[in-house]
LOTORDO-513126 format. One record per residue (C-alpha): residue number from 1; x, y, z; residue in three letters. Coordinates in Angstrom, 2 decimals. Layout:
BEGIN
+-----+---------+---------+---------+-----+
!   i !       X !       Y !       Z !  aa !
+-----+---------+---------+---------+-----+
! NUM !       X !       Y !       Z ! ALA !
...
+-----+---------+---------+---------+-----+
***
This chain:
BEGIN
+-----+---------+---------+---------+-----+
!   i !       X !       Y !       Z !  aa !
+-----+---------+---------+---------+-----+
!   1 !   18.71 !   -8.23 !   11.20 ! MET !
!   2 !   16.59 !   -7.68 !    7.65 ! LEU !
!   3 !   18.03 !   -5.16 !    5.45 ! PHE !
!   4 !   16.42 !   -4.04 !    2.43 ! ASN !
!   5 !   18.23 !   -2.72 !   -0.43 ! HIS !
!   6 !   16.92 !   -0.30 !   -3.18 ! ALA !
!   7 !   19.27 !   -1.42 !   -6.19 ! MET !
!   8 !   17.47 !    1.15 !   -8.47 ! GLY !
!   9 !   19.96 !    4.11 !   -6.94 ! PHE !
!  10 !   22.89 !    1.72 !   -6.19 ! ALA !
!  11 !   26.29 !    0.77 !   -7.92 ! ASP !
!  12 !   25.01 !   -1.64 !  -10.79 ! PRO !
!  13 !   28.31 !   -3.67 !  -10.28 ! THR !
!  14 !   27.47 !   -4.92 !   -6.77 ! LEU !
!  15 !   26.93 !   -8.59 !   -6.87 ! THR !
!  16 !   24.08 !  -10.40 !   -4.95 ! VAL !
!  17 !   26.89 !  -12.26 !   -3.13 ! GLU !
!  18 !   28.45 !   -8.58 !   -1.90 ! GLN !
!  19 !   24.83 !   -7.71 !   -0.82 ! LEU !
!  20 !   24.24 !  -10.78 !    0.62 ! SER !
!  21 !   27.47 !  -10.76 !    2.64 ! ALA !
!  22 !   26.30 !   -6.81 !    3.86 ! ALA !
!  23 !   23.18 !   -8.80 !    5.31 ! GLY !
!  24 !   20.75 !   -7.71 !    2.44 ! VAL !
!  25 !   17.79 !  -10.04 !    2.21 ! LYS !
!  26 !   15.20 !   -8.40 !   -0.34 ! ARG !
!  27 !   16.18 !   -6.04 !   -3.69 ! VAL !
!  28 !   14.10 !   -3.83 !   -4.88 ! GLY !
!  29 !   13.76 !   -0.80 !   -6.64 ! GLY !
!  30 !   14.62 !   -1.08 !  -10.23 ! ALA !
!  31 !   11.90 !   -3.29 !  -10.91 ! MET !
!  32 !    8.85 !   -0.85 !   -9.73 ! GLU !
!  33 !   10.83 !    1.85 !  -11.90 ! ARG !
!  34 !   10.67 !   -0.15 !  -14.83 ! HIS !
!  35 !    7.03 !   -0.99 !  -14.15 ! ALA !
!  36 !    6.34 !    2.77 !  -13.67 ! CYS !
!  37 !    8.00 !    3.58 !  -16.90 ! TYR !
!  38 !    5.94 !    0.95 !  -18.69 ! ALA !
!  39 !    2.57 !    2.36 !  -17.37 ! ALA !
!  40 !    3.46 !    6.20 !  -18.15 ! ARG !
!  41 !    4.35 !    5.03 !  -21.72 ! GLU !
!  42 !    0.85 !    3.14 !  -21.99 ! MET !
!  43 !   -1.04 !    6.10 !  -20.68 ! LYS !
!  44 !    0.71 !    9.03 !  -21.88 ! GLU !
!  45 !    1.93 !    7.82 !  -25.19 ! MET !
!  46 !   -0.44 !    4.59 !  -25.89 ! GLY !
!  47 !    2.47 !    2.51 !  -27.11 ! SER !
!  48 !    4.20 !   -0.42 !  -25.95 ! PHE !
!  49 !    7.93 !   -0.03 !  -26.98 ! THR !
!  50 !    8.90 !   -1.26 !  -23.48 ! TYR !
!  51 !    8.10 !   -4.78 !  -24.40 ! VAL !
!  52 !   11.28 !   -4.95 !  -26.40 ! ARG !
!  53 !   13.27 !   -4.96 !  -23.47 ! ASP !
!  54 !   11.09 !   -7.66 !  -21.46 ! LEU !
!  55 !   12.87 !  -11.32 !  -20.78 ! THR !
!  56 !   11.02 !  -13.77 !  -23.11 ! PRO !
!  57 !    8.21 !  -15.72 !  -21.53 ! VAL !
!  58 !   10.27 !  -18.99 !  -22.36 ! LYS !
!  59 !   12.86 !  -18.19 !  -19.88 ! HIS !
!  60 !   10.48 !  -16.69 !  -17.09 ! VAL !
!  61 !    8.84 !  -20.22 !  -17.57 ! ARG !
!  62 !   12.23 !  -21.95 !  -16.86 ! ALA !
!  63 !   13.03 !  -20.08 !  -14.21 ! ALA !
!  64 !    9.90 !  -20.85 !  -12.18 ! PHE !
!  65 !   10.07 !  -24.78 !  -12.95 ! ALA !
!  66 !   13.97 !  -24.57 !  -11.64 ! ALA !
!  67 !   12.74 !  -22.88 !   -8.51 ! ALA !
!  68 !   10.01 !  -25.65 !   -8.05 ! LYS !
!  69 !   12.60 !  -28.33 !   -8.74 ! GLY !
!  70 !   11.36 !  -29.43 !  -12.09 ! LYS !
+-----+---------+---------+---------+-----+
***
C-alpha cells in the first residue's frame, strides 16, 4: 500500500525512518507551501528575501551528483 504524508502539517520531530516504518512512500506539503510563500512575496511585495533561506547551489549539485553515484 502506498501512503503519502503531508509533512507541512505533521510533527516536525518525526524522522524519515519513522515515516518509512509507518509505510510512507512520499512526503510533501511543506515544500509546496514554501514555493507559494516565495511566489506571493514576489507578486505582492516585489521582493526576493526568501532566497536567504535557500540551500546553496553547491549543496544541491552535490546531492544530485551523489544520487547519480559520482
